[in-house]
C-alpha positions in Angstrom: 34.2 98.8 67.5 34.2 95.6 69.6 31.6 97.3 72.3 29.7 98.5 69.5 29.4 94.7 67.8 28.6 93.6 71.2 25.8 95.9 71.8 24.2 95.0 68.3 24.6 91.3 69.1 22.9 91.9 72.4 20.1 93.8 70.6 19.5 91.4 68.1 19.3 88.7 70.8 16.8 90.5 72.9 14.7 91.2 69.7 14.5 87.6 68.6 13.7 86.5 72.3 10.8 89.1 72.0 9.5 88.0 68.3 10.4 84.1 68.9 10.0 83.6 72.4 11.2 80.2 73.9 8.4 77.6 74.7 8.3 74.3 76.4 9.1 71.3 74.0 6.0 69.5 75.5 3.2 72.0 75.5 4.2 75.3 74.1 4.1 77.2 77.4 6.7 80.1 77.9 10.1 79.0 79.1 13.4 80.4 79.8 15.4 79.1 77.1 14.8 77.2 73.8 14.7 73.4 73.8 13.6 73.4 77.6 10.9 71.7 79.4 8.2 73.5 81.8 7.8 72.3 85.4 4.6 70.4 84.2 6.2 68.4 81.7 9.1 67.2 83.6 7.2 64.1 84.9 6.4 63.1 81.3 10.1 62.0 80.8 11.4 58.7 82.1 15.0 59.2 82.5 17.1 55.9 82.5 19.0 55.1 85.5 21.2 52.8 87.1 21.3 50.1 88.1 21.3 49.0 84.5 23.0 46.0 82.3 26.4 46.9 82.0 26.5 45.8 78.2 23.1 46.8 77.1 22.4 49.5 79.2 18.7 48.3 80.2 17.4 49.2 83.4 17.2 46.7 86.1 14.4 46.8 88.8 16.7 46.3 91.8 20.5 46.4 92.0 21.7 43.0 90.8 25.4 43.6 91.8 28.2 45.0 89.9 28.8 43.5 86.6 25.6 41.8 86.1 24.1 41.1 83.0 20.8 40.8 81.4 19.5 38.1 79.6 19.6 39.4 76.5 23.4 40.3 76.7 24.4 36.5 77.8 22.1 35.0 75.3 22.8 37.3 72.3 26.2 39.2 72.8 26.3 42.2 70.7 29.1 43.3 68.6 29.3 46.4 70.3 30.8 46.8 73.9 28.2 49.1 75.5 25.1 50.5 75.2 23.2 53.7 76.7 20.1 55.6 76.4 19.1 58.4 78.1 15.3 58.1 77.9 12.6 55.3 77.5 10.9 55.9 74.2 7.6 57.1 75.8 5.3 60.2 76.7 7.3 63.2 75.9 10.4 61.4 74.8 8.5 60.1 71.9 7.2 63.4 70.7 10.7 65.0 70.9 12.0 62.0 68.8 9.4 62.1 66.3 9.5 66.1 66.0 13.1 65.9 65.1 12.7 63.2 62.9 9.8 63.9 60.8 8.9 67.8 61.7 12.5 69.0 61.1 12.7 70.4 64.8 16.4 70.3 65.0 16.4 73.2 67.7 15.6 69.9 69.9 18.7 68.3 69.3 21.1 70.3 71.6 18.9 69.4 74.6 18.5 65.8 73.8 22.5 65.7 73.5 22.8 67.0 77.1 20.6 64.3 78.2 22.6 61.7 76.3 25.9 63.0 77.6 24.4 62.4 81.3 23.4 59.1 80.4 26.5 57.9 78.7 29.7 60.0 80.3 31.9 56.7 80.4 31.1 56.1 76.7 31.9 59.6 75.8 34.9 60.0 78.0 36.3 56.8 76.3 35.4 57.5 72.7 38.1 58.7 69.9 35.7 59.8 67.8 31.8 60.4 67.6 29.9 58.9 64.5 26.4 59.0 63.6 24.3 56.1 61.9 24.2 57.2 58.4 21.4 58.0 56.0 21.3 56.7 52.5 22.3 59.7 50.2 18.7 59.5 48.4 16.8 59.6 51.7 19.0 62.5 52.7 18.1 64.6 50.0 14.4 64.3 50.7 14.8 64.7 54.6 17.6 67.4 54.0 19.1 66.4 57.4 20.4 63.3 59.3 18.6 63.3 62.9 21.4 61.1 64.2 24.0 63.4 62.7 22.6 66.4 64.5 22.5 64.8 67.7 25.9 63.3 67.1 27.1 67.1 66.2 25.7 68.6 69.3 27.3 65.9 71.7 30.4 66.4 70.0 30.4 70.2 70.6 29.5 69.6 74.4 32.4 67.0 74.6 34.8 68.3 72.4 35.3 64.9 70.9 36.0 64.8 66.9 33.0 64.6 64.8 33.2 61.9 62.0 30.0 61.6 60.2 32.0 60.5 56.9 33.7 57.5 58.1 30.8 54.9 57.6 28.4 55.1 54.6 24.9 53.6 54.2 25.5 51.7 50.8 22.0 50.2 50.3 18.6 52.4 50.1 17.0 50.2 52.7 13.4 50.1 53.5 12.2 52.0 56.7 12.4 49.9 59.6 8.7 50.9 61.3 6.6 48.1 61.3 9.0 45.5 60.7 9.7 42.5 62.9 13.1 42.0 64.2 14.0 39.4 61.6 12.8 41.6 59.1 14.8 44.4 60.4 17.9 42.5 60.5 17.6 41.4 56.8 16.8 44.9 55.8 20.2 46.5 57.1 22.4 43.2 56.5 25.6 44.6 54.7 23.7 48.0 54.4 27.0 49.8 55.7 30.5 49.9 55.0 33.8 52.2 55.7 35.2 53.6 52.5 38.3 52.7 51.9 39.8 56.2 51.9 38.6 56.6 55.5 39.7 53.6 57.1 43.0 55.2 58.3 41.0 57.4 60.4 39.1 54.5 62.5 41.9 51.9 62.8 42.8 51.5 66.1 39.9 54.1 67.3 37.2 53.5 69.8 34.1 54.9 68.2 30.9 56.2 69.9 27.9 55.3 67.5 25.2 57.6 67.6 21.3 57.1 66.7 17.8 58.5 68.0 16.3 55.5 69.2 17.4 51.8 70.0 14.5 49.7 69.1 15.5 46.1 68.3 19.3 47.2 67.8 19.4 45.8 63.8 20.5 48.9 62.7 23.3 49.7 65.4 24.4 46.0 65.1 25.0 46.3 61.4 26.9 49.8 61.9 28.9 48.3 64.4 30.3 45.2 62.5 31.1 47.7 59.5 33.0 49.9 61.7 34.8 46.9 63.4 35.4 45.5 59.7 36.7 48.7 58.9 39.5 48.7 61.5 37.8 50.4 64.8 39.2 48.3 67.9 35.8 48.7 69.8 32.5 50.5 69.3 30.0 51.7 72.1 26.5 53.0 71.2 24.5 55.8 72.4 21.2 56.6 71.6 18.4 59.4 73.1 15.8 56.9 73.5 15.5 53.1 74.1 12.2 51.2 73.5 11.4 49.0 76.5 8.4 46.7 77.3 5.5 48.6 77.6 6.5 51.6 75.5 3.9 50.5 72.9 0.3 49.3 73.7 -0.8 46.1 71.5 -3.1 48.3 69.6 -0.8 50.9 69.1 1.3 50.9 65.7 5.2 51.4 66.0 6.3 54.9 64.9 9.9 54.2 64.5 
């Protein structure tokens, strides 16, 4: 009976591969597995590598020495302890984020989570639980899924860390952050998140890894981090798929996140 089930499962997989062949995320050429890139598209991804600021995760052009911090980390210390991102929000990475967020391409999430695990391995190792930036329930109703939760779920599956999407909620249906300046973004999400009283026991004394798709100005993850710390978390680290770096947007190009 087991052998028969295995046969039909294998047959179904082969049939699906024939009917729905895996294509490259970037150019739609045939590839060996879903959610992968062809050789021609790999150069279109800028992976973020060391040396980087130990706090903000922003890359340096050359090695500044162990423990060296960016000007931003010194002038505006964040509420979280460390932030990392897998790629720069440019080129094909931008296409992947927008496809996941606006075109329901949730099959991209596992591959994106693999890259996030590579970039934030020490953050994942130290985490007690993985928590996504939440959507307001009204926006979730219309979008039907939370892109940050899809990434967090995939990352939790890869790392075997607890996935806890319920411990922090968005209590205000804020405006979309698209096109807002830093001060406007900060005001938009100020006090927009909270930890429900019944879930505080789950995060008290725990180190939380907060997941989002893109780090732009940091306004959203700052606000969620403050809510988690107020709710009893001992520390929060932030891991995103992409990070907006200088030059990712041209002066004549509108922001799309």
